[in-house]
N, C-alpha and C positions, 0 to 999 in steps of 0.2 A: 601548616595547612594540609600537607600531604597525607598524614596518618588519620586525620579527622573526618575526611569525607566518607560518608557511608556509600555503599554500593547499592544500587537499586535491587530490590527484591519484591517480586509480585506479592501483593497482599490478598489476591483472589477476590477482589471487591466486585467484580463483574461489570464495571463501568465501561471497559473497553469492548465488551461483547454485547452491548445494548445500544440500539440506534433509534432515534426519533426523527432526525432531520437528514435529508439526503446528503448534504455537504459533509456530514460526519461519517458517512459510510465509506468503507475502504475502497481504494482504487487498486486495481490489479492488472498485471500484464497479461496478455493473451495466454501464455503458457501456464500461468498461475490459474487462470480461469478454467482451462481444460483440466488441470489437476484437481481443482475444487469440484468440478462436475463429476469427475471419476470417483472421487471420495464420497460425494453425495450419493451417487448411484449405489455404491457399496453399502452405505449406511441407511439408504432408503429415505433421504431427505431431498427436498426440492430447493433449487436456487434460482435466483433471478439476477441477470446482469444487463447493463445497457452500455452501448458504446459511449465513451467519454471523450476520447480524442481520436479523430478520424481525418485521414488525408486522402486526396484523390490524385491519381497520376494522369498523364496525357491521354491514356487510352480509356479513361473512365472507370478504372478499377479503384475501389475505395479500400483503404488500408486502415485497420483499427490498431492503434498503438496502446491504448489504455481503456479499461472498462471500469464502470462504477458497479460495485457489488451491492445490489439493492437488498438491504436487510431491514425488515420492519420489526422492531422489538429485539428479542434476543437472537443472536447468531444461531443458525440451525445446527452448528457443530458444538455449541456450548452445552455442557452437561450441568443443568441447574442444581441437581442434587449434590454433585461432587465439587461444584464450582471450578471446573476444569474444561479445557478445550479438548475435544475428542480427536482432533487432528494436529495436535501441538507441533509435532516434528515437521509436518507438511504445510503448515499455515503460510500464507503469503507474506511478503515483505511488510506490507502495511500493518499486519498484526505482530510480526516479529519485532518491529521497531518501537511499538507502543511501550511507554507513554511519549516517546518522541514522535513528532509529526513532521513530515517533510513536505514542504510546499514545492510543487513543480510548476513551472520550470526553473524558478529562481534558486532552488536548493536551500532556501531558508529553513532552518531547523527550529522547531518550537516544542514546547511541552504541553501536554494535555492537562488542563485544569480539572478534568473529571477524575483523574487517577488519585486514589486515596494516598498512595505512597508520596506522590508529589505534594499533596495538601498537607501531609504530616511532616514534611521535611523542608519547611519554608526557608530555614537558614541555609541549607545546602543549595536550594534553588537560587537564593540571593547571591551566593558565592559563584554559582555557575553563570548568572547573568553578568557578573563583573569579570569573569574569566572563562570564556566559552571553551578554551583549550582543555578544561577539566571535564567536559561532558563525557569523553570516552572513558574516563576513570570511573565515573559514577554509573554510566549506562554502557558498559563495554559491548555486550551482545546486541543491544538495541541500536547503538551507534554503528556497529558493523553492518547490521541489516539496512539501516538508513543509507549508509555509504554505498552498499551494493545496489540498492534500489536506484540511487542517484546515478551511479555508473551505468546501469542498464538504460535508464531514461536518457542520459546524455548520449550514449552510443546510438540509440534510436533517433534522437533529434539530429545528430550528425548525419546519419544515413538519410533521413528524410530531406534534409537540406541538400545533400550531395545529389540526390535523385530528383530534386526540384518538385517534390510533392507539395501540394497546396492544401491548406485546411478546408474541410467541408463540414457543414452542419446538417444538410438534408440528404439522408441516405437514398432518397428516391431518385437522385441524379446518378446513382452508381450503376455501372454496367455489371460489375461483380463486386462482391465484398469478401475480403479475406483479412486474416490477422497478419501483423507485421512480420512475424517469424516465418510464416508460410510464404509471404511475398518475397522475403529475402532469399529463401531457398529457391523459389521459382525464377526470380529475376536477378539474383546476385547483388 
């Protein structure tokens, strides 16, 4: 079984860069959002984000830990003619791990059924479902990105718990709003 498993290779099918429903859209950390905004400004494209996971402290400060990157149709960084990402080296974890999908906060790892490579390698996918320890061999770079994203998420969750921050859904109750990394710098 060791020598037979193929390694994932992107087929440039574009399914990972096209979005119809919000739940399919990438989630990004605040620092990824800021980098994407900087890249968008340099390339002359506009982006939209909305807070996805927000906490409030005892002083009324709201802290955003995750954003939903709102993309309607093709990603603004997707080059349709070349079938390539224009920001490949700088793309967020959610894009780097595809076709792996990471459910937060459970850490459950799934595969996207939209990916042509996944659809074309059903036997490999069946083997992976029987032995999940093989996933890093088939998806080494994607698994590393998923692992790093989960470590970041877990570190943030641990910090939020230690500080006693509470989930909040209505940003109108916030005295101030800031990203988690800025909050950590300011309040330790």
